[in-house]
Each structure stands twice: as structure tokens, then as C-alpha cells.
Backbone and ligand atoms as CSV (ligand in chain L), in Angstrom:
chain,resi,resn,atom,element,x,y,z
A,1,UNK,N,N,66.795,-50.292,331.823
A,1,UNK,CA,C,68.032,-51.101,331.856
A,1,UNK,C,C,67.871,-52.558,331.703
A,2,UNK,N,N,66.585,-53.012,331.900
A,2,UNK,CA,C,66.689,-54.616,331.897
A,2,UNK,C,C,67.294,-54.727,330.409
A,3,UNK,N,N,68.169,-55.660,330.473
A,3,UNK,CA,C,68.874,-56.012,329.237
A,3,UNK,C,C,67.927,-56.753,328.231
A,4,UNK,N,N,68.389,-56.792,326.963
A,4,UNK,CA,C,67.329,-57.528,325.993
A,4,UNK,C,C,67.107,-58.774,326.429
A,5,UNK,N,N,68.046,-59.635,326.976
A,5,UNK,CA,C,67.992,-60.995,327.287
A,5,UNK,C,C,66.874,-61.036,328.495
A,6,UNK,N,N,66.847,-60.203,329.328
A,6,UNK,CA,C,65.939,-60.181,330.437
A,6,UNK,C,C,64.497,-59.913,329.958
A,7,UNK,N,N,64.450,-59.045,329.004
A,7,UNK,CA,C,63.078,-58.719,328.445
A,7,UNK,C,C,62.515,-59.982,327.750
A,8,UNK,N,N,63.274,-60.513,326.972
A,8,UNK,CA,C,62.840,-61.829,326.183
A,8,UNK,C,C,62.589,-62.893,327.146
A,9,UNK,N,N,63.562,-63.170,328.086
A,9,UNK,CA,C,63.452,-64.412,328.798
A,9,UNK,C,C,62.333,-64.295,329.746
A,10,UNK,N,N,62.118,-63.114,330.494
A,10,UNK,CA,C,61.134,-63.085,331.490
A,10,UNK,C,C,59.777,-63.319,330.763
A,11,UNK,N,N,59.556,-62.681,329.600
A,11,UNK,CA,C,58.261,-62.571,328.955
A,11,UNK,C,C,58.055,-64.051,328.553
A,12,UNK,N,N,59.070,-64.882,328.033
A,12,UNK,CA,C,58.776,-66.107,327.648
A,12,UNK,C,C,58.478,-67.101,328.775
A,13,UNK,N,N,59.140,-66.988,330.007
A,13,UNK,CA,C,59.087,-67.606,330.925
A,13,UNK,C,C,57.505,-67.327,331.627
A,14,UNK,N,N,57.048,-66.150,331.747
A,14,UNK,CA,C,55.834,-65.988,332.254
A,14,UNK,C,C,54.715,-66.613,331.311
A,15,UNK,N,N,54.905,-66.522,330.186
A,15,UNK,CA,C,53.879,-66.981,329.162
A,15,UNK,C,C,53.882,-68.545,329.072
A,16,UNK,N,N,55.062,-69.057,329.255
A,16,UNK,CA,C,55.241,-70.497,329.324
A,16,UNK,C,C,54.693,-71.036,330.805
A,17,UNK,N,N,54.884,-70.428,331.722
A,17,UNK,CA,C,54.300,-70.869,333.004
A,17,UNK,C,C,52.832,-70.823,332.954
A,18,UNK,N,N,52.336,-69.731,332.359
A,18,UNK,CA,C,50.822,-69.610,332.250
A,18,UNK,C,C,50.275,-70.697,331.320
A,19,UNK,N,N,51.009,-71.104,330.393
A,19,UNK,CA,C,50.652,-72.185,329.470
A,19,UNK,C,C,50.510,-73.472,330.240
A,20,UNK,N,N,51.704,-73.707,331.021
A,20,UNK,CA,C,51.971,-75.014,331.721
A,20,UNK,C,C,51.004,-75.173,332.902
A,21,UNK,N,N,50.704,-74.089,333.789
A,21,UNK,CA,C,50.023,-74.191,334.936
A,21,UNK,C,C,48.552,-73.661,334.898
A,22,UNK,N,N,48.156,-72.826,333.961
A,22,UNK,CA,C,46.965,-72.146,334.119
A,22,UNK,C,C,46.017,-72.688,332.865
A,23,UNK,N,N,46.692,-72.590,331.784
A,23,UNK,CA,C,45.892,-73.228,330.506
A,23,UNK,C,C,45.857,-74.797,330.592
A,24,UNK,N,N,46.830,-75.461,330.897
A,24,UNK,CA,C,46.819,-76.884,331.055
A,24,UNK,C,C,46.229,-77.651,329.844
A,25,UNK,N,N,44.868,-77.898,330.036
A,25,UNK,CA,C,44.200,-78.705,328.935
A,25,UNK,C,C,43.781,-77.917,327.662
A,26,UNK,N,N,43.962,-76.682,327.789
A,26,UNK,CA,C,43.655,-75.644,326.634
A,26,UNK,C,C,44.709,-75.241,325.932
A,27,UNK,N,N,45.787,-75.978,325.939
A,27,UNK,CA,C,47.276,-75.517,325.299
A,27,UNK,C,C,47.111,-75.430,323.969
A,28,UNK,N,N,46.088,-75.987,323.290
A,28,UNK,CA,C,46.006,-75.819,321.862
A,28,UNK,C,C,45.902,-74.347,321.383
A,29,UNK,N,N,45.304,-73.408,322.351
A,29,UNK,CA,C,45.332,-72.059,321.985
A,29,UNK,C,C,46.739,-71.431,322.089
A,30,UNK,N,N,47.526,-72.101,322.669
A,30,UNK,CA,C,48.950,-71.503,322.768
A,30,UNK,C,C,49.954,-72.484,322.505
A,31,UNK,N,N,50.686,-72.331,321.385
A,31,UNK,CA,C,51.620,-73.267,321.061
A,31,UNK,C,C,52.954,-72.675,321.387
A,32,UNK,N,N,54.167,-73.473,321.232
A,32,UNK,CA,C,55.441,-72.975,321.432
A,32,UNK,C,C,55.619,-71.884,320.489
A,33,UNK,N,N,55.124,-71.855,319.467
A,33,UNK,CA,C,55.101,-70.696,318.470
A,33,UNK,C,C,54.650,-69.311,319.208
A,34,UNK,N,N,53.564,-69.640,319.850
A,34,UNK,CA,C,53.031,-68.367,320.656
A,34,UNK,C,C,53.930,-67.812,321.676
A,35,UNK,N,N,54.729,-68.816,322.370
A,35,UNK,CA,C,55.672,-68.489,323.369
A,35,UNK,C,C,56.836,-67.650,322.682
A,36,UNK,N,N,57.132,-67.950,321.571
A,36,UNK,CA,C,58.283,-67.392,320.828
A,36,UNK,C,C,57.809,-66.013,320.335
A,37,UNK,N,N,56.677,-65.846,319.950
A,37,UNK,CA,C,56.030,-64.627,319.564
A,37,UNK,C,C,56.142,-63.601,320.837
A,38,UNK,N,N,55.733,-64.124,321.957
A,38,UNK,CA,C,55.638,-63.417,323.173
A,38,UNK,C,C,57.034,-62.860,323.612
A,39,UNK,N,N,58.090,-63.737,323.390
A,39,UNK,CA,C,59.432,-63.313,323.505
A,39,UNK,C,C,59.931,-62.088,322.575
A,40,UNK,N,N,59.464,-62.311,321.465
A,40,UNK,CA,C,59.858,-61.285,320.533
A,40,UNK,C,C,59.256,-59.941,320.867
A,41,UNK,N,N,57.995,-60.140,321.148
A,41,UNK,CA,C,57.104,-58.919,321.543
A,41,UNK,C,C,57.677,-58.152,322.796
A,42,UNK,N,N,58.377,-58.988,323.614
A,42,UNK,CA,C,58.889,-58.487,325.052
A,42,UNK,C,C,60.139,-57.682,324.628
A,43,UNK,N,N,60.479,-57.715,323.430
A,43,UNK,CA,C,61.761,-56.693,323.134
A,43,UNK,C,C,61.214,-55.657,322.082
A,44,UNK,N,N,60.064,-55.796,321.710
A,44,UNK,CA,C,59.548,-54.901,320.587
A,44,UNK,C,C,59.517,-53.470,320.919
A,45,UNK,N,N,59.277,-53.034,322.060
A,45,UNK,CA,C,59.297,-51.446,322.419
A,45,UNK,C,C,60.642,-50.785,322.108
A,46,UNK,N,N,61.824,-51.679,322.252
A,46,UNK,CA,C,63.208,-51.091,322.133
A,46,UNK,C,C,63.532,-50.908,320.438
A,47,UNK,N,N,62.386,-51.299,319.638
A,47,UNK,CA,C,62.653,-50.991,318.182
A,47,UNK,C,C,62.814,-49.667,318.063
A,48,UNK,N,N,62.529,-48.599,318.997
A,48,UNK,CA,C,62.918,-47.217,318.818
A,48,UNK,C,C,64.276,-46.993,318.772
A,49,UNK,N,N,65.122,-47.852,319.347
A,49,UNK,CA,C,66.614,-47.789,319.227
A,49,UNK,C,C,67.160,-47.749,317.925
A,50,UNK,N,N,66.954,-48.964,317.090
A,50,UNK,CA,C,67.546,-48.959,315.825
A,50,UNK,C,C,66.829,-48.084,314.960
A,51,UNK,N,N,65.475,-47.803,315.233
A,51,UNK,CA,C,64.852,-46.819,314.302
A,51,UNK,C,C,65.608,-45.483,314.339
A,52,UNK,N,N,65.975,-45.058,315.584
A,52,UNK,CA,C,66.651,-43.783,315.747
A,52,UNK,C,C,68.041,-43.828,315.056
A,53,UNK,N,N,68.609,-44.862,315.034
A,53,UNK,CA,C,70.021,-44.953,314.473
A,53,UNK,C,C,69.789,-44.792,312.957
A,54,UNK,N,N,68.745,-45.496,312.528
A,54,UNK,CA,C,68.468,-45.389,310.972
A,54,UNK,C,C,68.171,-43.954,310.744
A,55,UNK,N,N,67.120,-43.358,311.490
A,55,UNK,CA,C,66.728,-42.011,311.112
A,55,UNK,C,C,67.991,-41.048,311.177
A,56,UNK,N,N,68.877,-41.337,312.315
A,56,UNK,CA,C,69.962,-40.602,312.430
A,56,UNK,C,C,70.990,-40.439,311.129
A,57,UNK,N,N,71.019,-41.708,310.737
A,57,UNK,CA,C,71.918,-41.760,309.378
A,57,UNK,C,C,71.497,-40.753,308.326
A,58,UNK,N,N,70.146,-40.499,308.327
A,58,UNK,CA,C,69.611,-39.658,307.260
A,58,UNK,C,C,69.442,-38.219,307.884
A,59,UNK,N,N,70.045,-38.058,309.017
A,59,UNK,CA,C,69.997,-36.693,309.663
A,59,UNK,C,C,68.548,-36.369,310.120
A,60,UNK,N,N,67.891,-37.356,310.418
A,60,UNK,CA,C,66.383,-36.895,310.755
A,60,UNK,C,C,66.171,-37.451,312.186
A,61,UNK,N,N,65.129,-36.767,312.792
A,61,UNK,CA,C,64.757,-37.110,314.109
A,61,UNK,C,C,63.123,-36.921,314.298
A,62,UNK,N,N,62.643,-37.803,314.750
A,62,UNK,CA,C,61.113,-37.712,315.065
A,62,UNK,C,C,60.862,-37.854,316.442
A,63,UNK,N,N,60.568,-37.040,317.145
A,63,UNK,CA,C,60.478,-36.901,318.665
A,63,UNK,C,C,59.401,-37.999,319.152
A,64,UNK,N,N,58.456,-38.280,318.399
A,64,UNK,CA,C,57.508,-39.330,318.823
A,64,UNK,C,C,58.196,-40.717,318.908
A,65,UNK,N,N,59.136,-40.885,318.128
A,65,UNK,CA,C,60.021,-42.210,318.125
A,65,UNK,C,C,61.097,-42.274,319.079
A,66,UNK,N,N,61.501,-41.201,319.812
A,66,UNK,CA,C,62.611,-41.152,320.632
A,66,UNK,C,C,62.473,-42.337,321.570
A,67,UNK,N,N,63.611,-42.758,322.064
A,67,UNK,CA,C,63.672,-43.764,323.033
A,67,UNK,C,C,62.808,-43.519,324.251
A,68,UNK,N,N,61.908,-44.600,324.458
A,68,UNK,CA,C,60.929,-44.099,325.691
A,68,UNK,C,C,59.816,-43.541,325.187
A,69,UNK,N,N,59.605,-43.160,324.084
A,69,UNK,CA,C,58.472,-42.526,323.519
A,69,UNK,C,C,57.256,-43.437,323.314
A,70,UNK,N,N,56.639,-43.247,322.088
A,70,UNK,CA,C,55.492,-43.999,321.645
A,70,UNK,C,C,55.451,-45.508,321.955
A,71,UNK,N,N,56.624,-46.127,321.536
A,71,UNK,CA,C,56.697,-47.685,321.796
A,71,UNK,C,C,56.800,-48.028,323.108
A,72,UNK,N,N,56.978,-47.104,323.962
A,72,UNK,CA,C,57.099,-47.355,325.558
A,72,UNK,C,C,55.931,-46.994,326.190
A,73,UNK,N,N,54.756,-46.954,325.653
A,73,UNK,CA,C,53.340,-46.690,326.173
A,73,UNK,C,C,52.473,-47.835,326.217
A,74,UNK,N,N,51.561,-48.034,327.193
A,74,UNK,CA,C,50.592,-48.988,327.304
A,74,UNK,C,C,49.743,-48.999,326.033
A,75,UNK,N,N,49.446,-47.769,325.455
A,75,UNK,CA,C,48.597,-47.565,324.467
A,75,UNK,C,C,49.107,-48.373,323.156
A,76,UNK,N,N,50.506,-48.370,322.920
A,76,UNK,CA,C,51.085,-49.312,321.937
A,76,UNK,C,C,50.705,-50.607,321.994
A,77,UNK,N,N,50.833,-51.027,323.188
A,77,UNK,CA,C,50.532,-52.500,323.524
A,77,UNK,C,C,48.998,-52.708,323.247
A,78,UNK,N,N,48.078,-51.859,323.625
A,78,UNK,CA,C,46.576,-52.209,323.626
A,78,UNK,C,C,46.198,-52.174,322.200
A,79,UNK,N,N,46.911,-51.433,321.256
A,79,UNK,CA,C,46.428,-51.466,319.824
A,79,UNK,C,C,46.322,-52.946,319.459
A,80,UNK,N,N,47.173,-53.929,319.874
A,80,UNK,CA,C,47.176,-55.246,319.361
A,80,UNK,C,C,46.000,-56.125,319.837
A,81,UNK,N,N,45.320,-55.539,320.749
A,81,UNK,CA,C,44.144,-56.160,321.260
A,81,UNK,C,C,43.003,-56.210,320.069
A,82,UNK,N,N,43.062,-55.202,319.333
A,82,UNK,CA,C,41.990,-55.010,318.297
A,82,UNK,C,C,42.045,-56.088,317.280
A,83,UNK,N,N,43.111,-56.391,316.745
A,83,UNK,CA,C,43.302,-57.657,315.609
A,83,UNK,C,C,43.092,-58.905,316.515
A,84,UNK,N,N,43.526,-59.094,317.799
A,84,UNK,CA,C,43.216,-60.115,318.587
A,84,UNK,C,C,41.804,-60.564,318.705
A,85,UNK,N,N,41.199,-59.599,319.056
A,85,UNK,CA,C,39.627,-59.852,319.180
A,85,UNK,C,C,39.041,-60.054,317.975
A,86,UNK,N,N,39.391,-59.514,316.850
A,86,UNK,CA,C,38.876,-59.635,315.513
A,86,UNK,C,C,38.991,-61.241,315.239
A,87,UNK,N,N,40.277,-61.709,315.316
A,87,UNK,CA,C,40.602,-63.089,314.955
A,87,UNK,C,C,39.883,-64.056,315.885
A,88,UNK,N,N,39.656,-63.687,317.216
A,88,UNK,CA,C,39.239,-64.533,318.256
A,88,UNK,C,C,37.689,-64.684,317.713
A,89,UNK,N,N,36.990,-63.547,317.314
A,89,UNK,CA,C,35.594,-63.580,317.010
A,89,UNK,C,C,35.381,-64.420,315.771
A,90,UNK,N,N,36.157,-64.452,314.795
A,90,UNK,CA,C,35.974,-65.108,313.634
A,90,UNK,C,C,36.500,-66.566,313.663
A,91,UNK,N,N,36.666,-66.999,314.899
A,91,UNK,CA,C,37.043,-68.403,315.117
A,91,UNK,C,C,38.466,-68.769,314.878
A,92,UNK,N,N,39.276,-67.689,314.616
A,92,UNK,CA,C,40.809,-67.877,314.590
A,92,UNK,C,C,41.482,-67.707,315.718
A,93,UNK,N,N,41.138,-68.612,316.882
A,93,UNK,CA,C,41.481,-68.303,318.149
A,93,UNK,C,C,43.058,-68.268,318.322
A,94,UNK,N,N,43.711,-69.193,317.710
A,94,UNK,CA,C,45.067,-69.290,317.729
A,94,UNK,C,C,45.955,-68.018,317.391
A,95,UNK,N,N,45.434,-67.496,316.230
A,95,UNK,CA,C,45.897,-66.285,315.738
A,95,UNK,C,C,45.696,-65.124,316.669
A,96,UNK,N,N,44.357,-65.126,317.256
A,96,UNK,CA,C,43.873,-64.121,318.105
A,96,UNK,C,C,44.859,-64.052,319.275
A,97,UNK,N,N,45.164,-65.238,319.833
A,97,UNK,CA,C,46.134,-65.350,321.021
A,97,UNK,C,C,47.527,-64.755,320.611
A,98,UNK,N,N,48.000,-64.844,319.341
A,98,UNK,CA,C,49.311,-64.340,319.089
A,98,UNK,C,C,49.261,-62.818,319.310
A,99,UNK,N,N,48.140,-62.156,319.061
A,99,UNK,CA,C,48.145,-60.721,319.310
A,99,UNK,C,C,47.847,-60.342,320.703
A,100,UNK,N,N,47.193,-61.235,321.388
A,100,UNK,CA,C,47.075,-61.125,322.912
A,100,UNK,C,C,48.424,-61.169,323.605
A,101,UNK,N,N,49.256,-62.068,323.189
A,101,UNK,CA,C,50.608,-62.216,323.748
A,101,UNK,C,C,51.486,-61.032,323.412
A,102,UNK,N,N,51.236,-60.509,322.237
A,102,UNK,CA,C,52.097,-59.331,321.758
A,102,UNK,C,C,51.681,-58.117,322.637
A,103,UNK,N,N,50.519,-58.000,322.873
A,103,UNK,CA,C,50.004,-56.860,323.754
A,103,UNK,C,C,50.651,-57.185,325.237
A,104,UNK,N,N,50.730,-58.347,325.735
A,104,UNK,CA,C,51.268,-58.712,327.022
A,104,UNK,C,C,52.785,-58.326,327.164
A,105,UNK,N,N,53.405,-58.881,325.886
A,105,UNK,CA,C,54.805,-58.690,325.961
A,105,UNK,C,C,55.337,-57.284,325.888
A,106,UNK,N,N,54.586,-56.303,325.179
A,106,UNK,CA,C,54.772,-54.904,325.173
A,106,UNK,C,C,54.588,-54.361,326.587
A,107,UNK,N,N,53.464,-54.607,327.163
A,107,UNK,CA,C,53.061,-53.902,328.330
A,107,UNK,C,C,54.018,-54.275,329.558
A,108,UNK,N,N,54.467,-55.626,329.509
A,108,UNK,CA,C,55.277,-56.274,330.398
A,108,UNK,C,C,56.702,-55.460,330.271
A,109,UNK,N,N,57.181,-55.333,329.164
A,109,UNK,CA,C,58.371,-54.580,328.926
A,109,UNK,C,C,58.404,-53.234,329.339
A,110,UNK,N,N,57.381,-52.424,329.167
A,110,UNK,CA,C,57.061,-51.070,329.558
A,110,UNK,C,C,57.170,-51.145,331.226
A,111,UNK,N,N,56.469,-52.192,331.741
A,111,UNK,CA,C,56.496,-52.224,333.184
A,111,UNK,C,C,57.929,-52.500,333.738
A,112,UNK,N,N,58.607,-53.365,333.151
A,112,UNK,CA,C,60.059,-53.607,333.651
A,112,UNK,C,C,60.794,-52.385,333.527
A,113,UNK,N,N,60.805,-51.556,332.319
A,113,UNK,CA,C,61.453,-50.334,332.255
A,113,UNK,C,C,60.984,-49.422,333.270
A,114,UNK,N,N,59.779,-49.293,333.688
A,114,UNK,CA,C,59.279,-48.606,334.736
A,114,UNK,C,C,59.754,-49.006,336.181
A,115,UNK,N,N,59.622,-50.211,336.361
A,115,UNK,CA,C,59.847,-50.681,337.746
A,115,UNK,C,C,61.301,-51.037,338.135
A,116,UNK,N,N,61.993,-51.728,337.161
A,116,UNK,CA,C,63.320,-51.956,337.479
A,116,UNK,C,C,64.259,-50.828,336.991
A,117,UNK,N,N,64.014,-50.218,335.960
A,117,UNK,CA,C,64.874,-49.140,335.595
A,117,UNK,C,C,65.266,-49.240,334.131
A,118,UNK,N,N,65.569,-48.076,333.517
A,118,UNK,CA,C,66.256,-48.379,332.171
A,118,UNK,C,C,65.520,-47.656,331.079
A,119,UNK,N,N,65.488,-48.367,330.036
A,119,UNK,CA,C,65.034,-48.000,328.641
A,119,UNK,C,C,64.437,-46.462,328.606
A,120,UNK,N,N,63.438,-46.344,329.154
A,120,UNK,CA,C,62.811,-44.960,329.215
A,120,UNK,C,C,63.339,-44.198,330.358
A,121,UNK,N,N,64.410,-43.560,330.106
A,121,UNK,CA,C,65.305,-42.893,331.094
A,121,UNK,C,C,64.391,-42.079,332.037
A,122,UNK,N,N,63.583,-41.232,331.455
A,122,UNK,CA,C,62.882,-40.191,332.269
A,122,UNK,C,C,61.685,-40.802,332.850
A,123,UNK,N,N,61.327,-42.040,332.489
A,123,UNK,CA,C,60.196,-42.806,332.899
A,123,UNK,C,C,59.203,-43.265,331.943
A,124,UNK,N,N,58.010,-43.663,332.261
A,124,UNK,CA,C,57.119,-44.137,331.256
A,124,UNK,C,C,55.901,-43.266,331.229
A,125,UNK,N,N,55.526,-43.042,330.009
A,125,UNK,CA,C,54.074,-42.285,329.952
A,125,UNK,C,C,53.044,-43.239,329.857
A,126,UNK,N,N,52.652,-43.711,331.136
A,126,UNK,CA,C,51.650,-44.698,331.192
A,126,UNK,C,C,50.350,-44.417,330.635
A,127,UNK,N,N,49.896,-43.030,330.734
A,127,UNK,CA,C,48.633,-42.707,330.208
A,127,UNK,C,C,48.620,-41.870,328.846
A,128,UNK,N,N,49.823,-42.068,328.191
A,128,UNK,CA,C,49.785,-41.432,326.855
A,128,UNK,C,C,48.686,-42.046,325.909
A,129,UNK,N,N,47.903,-41.477,325.111
A,129,UNK,CA,C,48.192,-40.123,324.798
A,129,UNK,C,C,47.204,-39.117,325.524
A,130,UNK,N,N,46.577,-39.614,326.697
A,130,UNK,CA,C,45.848,-38.586,327.510
A,130,UNK,C,C,46.670,-37.607,328.188
A,131,UNK,N,N,47.892,-38.157,328.721
A,131,UNK,CA,C,48.771,-37.308,329.284
A,131,UNK,C,C,50.209,-37.857,329.048
A,132,UNK,N,N,51.105,-36.796,329.042
A,132,UNK,CA,C,52.461,-37.077,328.783
A,132,UNK,C,C,53.314,-37.280,330.106
A,133,UNK,N,N,52.650,-37.121,331.346
A,133,UNK,CA,C,53.262,-37.366,332.537
A,133,UNK,C,C,54.093,-38.662,332.574
A,134,UNK,N,N,55.464,-38.410,333.104
A,134,UNK,CA,C,56.178,-39.788,333.159
A,134,UNK,C,C,56.228,-40.390,334.476
A,135,UNK,N,N,56.255,-41.697,334.735
A,135,UNK,CA,C,56.330,-42.287,335.917
A,135,UNK,C,C,57.471,-43.218,335.952
A,136,UNK,N,N,58.034,-43.338,337.101
A,136,UNK,CA,C,59.195,-44.458,337.080
A,136,UNK,C,C,59.480,-44.652,338.607
A,137,UNK,N,N,59.819,-45.990,338.850
A,137,UNK,CA,C,60.345,-46.477,340.088
A,137,UNK,C,C,61.778,-46.818,340.048
A,138,UNK,N,N,62.233,-47.458,339.059
A,138,UNK,CA,C,63.777,-47.688,338.866
A,138,UNK,C,C,64.287,-48.151,339.960
A,139,UNK,N,N,63.878,-49.339,340.384
A,139,UNK,CA,C,64.452,-50.026,341.644
A,139,UNK,C,C,65.919,-50.196,341.705
A,140,UNK,N,N,66.579,-50.696,340.479
A,140,UNK,CA,C,67.975,-50.926,340.691
A,140,UNK,C,C,68.858,-49.650,340.891
A,141,UNK,N,N,68.309,-48.640,340.121
A,141,UNK,CA,C,69.013,-47.233,340.198
A,141,UNK,C,C,68.911,-46.808,341.626
A,142,UNK,N,N,67.659,-46.810,342.289
A,142,UNK,CA,C,67.565,-46.222,343.507
A,142,UNK,C,C,68.274,-47.152,344.639
A,143,UNK,N,N,68.471,-48.285,344.319
A,143,UNK,CA,C,69.353,-49.031,345.267
A,143,UNK,C,C,70.908,-49.101,344.969
A,144,UNK,N,N,71.221,-48.325,343.851
A,144,UNK,CA,C,72.718,-48.155,343.512
A,144,UNK,C,C,73.193,-49.587,342.896
A,145,UNK,N,N,72.163,-50.335,342.216
A,145,UNK,CA,C,72.507,-51.693,341.868
A,145,UNK,C,C,72.639,-51.888,340.300
A,146,UNK,N,N,72.846,-50.712,339.633
A,146,UNK,CA,C,72.740,-50.912,338.129
A,146,UNK,C,C,73.507,-52.006,337.645
A,147,UNK,N,N,74.659,-52.366,338.264
A,147,UNK,CA,C,75.498,-53.321,337.602
A,147,UNK,C,C,75.073,-54.732,337.706
A,148,UNK,N,N,74.124,-54.801,338.537
A,148,UNK,CA,C,73.486,-56.142,338.674
A,148,UNK,C,C,72.692,-56.776,337.512
A,149,UNK,N,N,72.371,-55.940,336.615
A,149,UNK,CA,C,71.419,-56.416,335.630
A,149,UNK,C,C,72.139,-57.556,334.833
A,150,UNK,N,N,73.360,-57.569,334.517
A,150,UNK,CA,C,73.948,-58.652,333.772
A,150,UNK,C,C,73.881,-60.054,334.671
A,151,UNK,N,N,74.077,-59.848,335.952
A,151,UNK,CA,C,73.947,-61.060,336.907
A,151,UNK,C,C,72.594,-61.382,336.838
A,152,UNK,N,N,71.614,-60.580,336.845
A,152,UNK,CA,C,70.168,-61.097,336.840
A,152,UNK,C,C,69.890,-61.645,335.678
A,153,UNK,N,N,70.335,-61.300,334.513
A,153,UNK,CA,C,70.222,-62.076,333.341
A,153,UNK,C,C,70.640,-63.464,333.475
A,154,UNK,N,N,71.852,-63.651,333.966
A,154,UNK,CA,C,72.271,-65.010,334.147
A,154,UNK,C,C,71.623,-65.953,335.056
A,155,UNK,N,N,71.155,-65.309,336.183
A,155,UNK,CA,C,70.216,-66.015,337.147
A,155,UNK,C,C,68.874,-66.494,336.647
A,156,UNK,N,N,68.335,-65.572,335.877
A,156,UNK,CA,C,66.978,-65.891,335.188
A,156,UNK,C,C,67.195,-67.015,334.225
A,157,UNK,N,N,68.227,-66.993,333.410
A,157,UNK,CA,C,68.497,-68.111,332.510
A,157,UNK,C,C,68.656,-69.386,333.081
A,158,UNK,N,N,69.488,-69.351,334.233
A,158,UNK,CA,C,69.814,-70.673,334.867
A,158,UNK,C,C,68.515,-71.087,335.465
A,159,UNK,N,N,67.885,-70.317,336.093
A,159,UNK,CA,C,66.528,-70.687,336.795
A,159,UNK,C,C,65.632,-71.385,335.817
A,160,UNK,N,N,65.496,-70.690,334.673
A,160,UNK,CA,C,64.391,-71.177,333.755
A,160,UNK,C,C,64.871,-72.619,333.058
A,161,UNK,N,N,66.223,-72.623,332.797
A,161,UNK,CA,C,66.677,-73.828,332.346
A,161,UNK,C,C,66.507,-75.060,333.253
A,162,UNK,N,N,66.689,-74.714,334.551
A,162,UNK,CA,C,66.419,-75.760,335.522
A,162,UNK,C,C,64.801,-76.235,335.568
A,163,UNK,N,N,64.132,-75.068,335.448
A,163,UNK,CA,C,62.674,-75.448,335.342
A,163,UNK,C,C,62.329,-76.288,334.063
A,164,UNK,N,N,62.856,-76.001,333.042
A,164,UNK,CA,C,62.513,-76.715,331.716
A,164,UNK,C,C,62.986,-78.138,331.838
A,165,UNK,N,N,64.167,-78.328,332.460
A,165,UNK,CA,C,64.657,-79.674,332.706
A,165,UNK,C,C,63.809,-80.560,333.392
A,166,UNK,N,N,63.286,-79.814,334.545
A,166,UNK,CA,C,62.426,-80.581,335.458
A,166,UNK,C,C,61.146,-80.888,334.788
A,167,UNK,N,N,60.466,-79.934,334.191
A,167,UNK,CA,C,59.299,-79.983,333.744
A,167,UNK,C,C,59.006,-80.767,332.553
A,168,UNK,N,N,59.864,-80.658,331.440
A,168,UNK,CA,C,59.605,-81.144,330.258
A,168,UNK,C,C,60.647,-82.097,329.705
A,169,UNK,N,N,61.681,-82.001,330.437
A,169,UNK,CA,C,63.095,-82.822,329.786
A,169,UNK,C,C,63.425,-81.722,328.621
A,170,UNK,N,N,64.417,-81.091,328.869
A,170,UNK,CA,C,64.742,-79.918,327.905
A,170,UNK,C,C,64.871,-80.187,326.429
A,171,UNK,N,N,65.264,-81.483,326.235
A,171,UNK,CA,C,65.430,-81.806,324.789
A,171,UNK,C,C,64.022,-81.800,323.994
A,172,UNK,N,N,62.937,-81.949,324.700
A,172,UNK,CA,C,61.683,-81.788,323.967
A,172,UNK,C,C,61.366,-80.561,323.604
A,173,UNK,N,N,61.790,-79.591,324.253
A,173,UNK,CA,C,61.669,-78.066,324.155
A,173,UNK,C,C,62.409,-77.439,322.884
A,174,UNK,N,N,63.502,-78.065,322.611
A,174,UNK,CA,C,64.267,-77.445,321.417
A,174,UNK,C,C,63.852,-77.795,320.100
L,1,ZN,ZN,ZN,62.599,-50.498,326.730
């Protein structure tokens, strides 16, 4: 259930905080471009939703692509480490880091669906393809707070805007 905005914002915020407070003097490895790519990757697992619509238009259905399937596995995220390490090895560190943040964005999305609730209704197949066992905590659902997700979106957005204003002067960031 985390809404699209929550997925994108939380991923961007974490990557941006990492860049500001941990990388500090090594920021050249992570540009604002990298932060944007991370945000898009944070939504990427839900590509299974439009894919299913499109397949549905043609009367097709591929179980592997059902919502909460392949794109909601850690395996899908880990695949991006391969090009990441290759680019890093050949001295194209910045491009390598693009792939590392894609991996992070995907796995963080899967974690949010697992922990907060949502997307993958039955749960997340953490160990696919080794096992199809699904796992879930779905915190909001178990607390009966499903309707809170829109409010959470707003709070995250406001909190982040405040941080950006304080940290960079927001006009620099746009
Ligand atoms: Zn999802």
C-alpha cells in the first residue's frame, strides 16, 4: 500500500541523506541525477501493474508478472549489481553507482511493501527463485490504519521540504 509518492519520496530522501551525511566529500560519485534515478527505481517494481493492464488488453496473463511477482523480489534488484560492478571495475564509477541505487531502490520498495503493507498482497517472496514462500508484516493493516497512507505521504513530503530548505536552500535543489 505505500502509495507511489511514498515509494519515490522515501527512496529519494534516503539516498539524498546518504549523499549529504555519509558521502560528503565523495559526492562526485552521486549527482542529483543519481538521486533522481533512485527515485524512479523506488517505483520500478510496480511496473507489473501497467504491464498487466497491457497484457490484459490482449487477453493475456503471465503469472510470473502478476502484481507482487518477479518484480517484487530481492532477486530482481540484485540483478542490477552485475552491470554496477562491471561499470565500477572499468573506471566508470558514476554509471556503476546508477545501477547500485537502482538495486537499492527496488529492494527498498519490496521492503516497504513487506513491512508497511500493500503492493504484494499475499506478501513478498524474499528468497525467490530458491523458494516461493511469501512473507509479510503489513504494519498498517495489522494496526487497522490503512487509511493513514495518504496522510503519511503528506507528512513525508513536508518533512523533506523542510529538510531541504534548511540544508541547501531549496532553490538550489530545483
Ligand atoms: Zn509494490
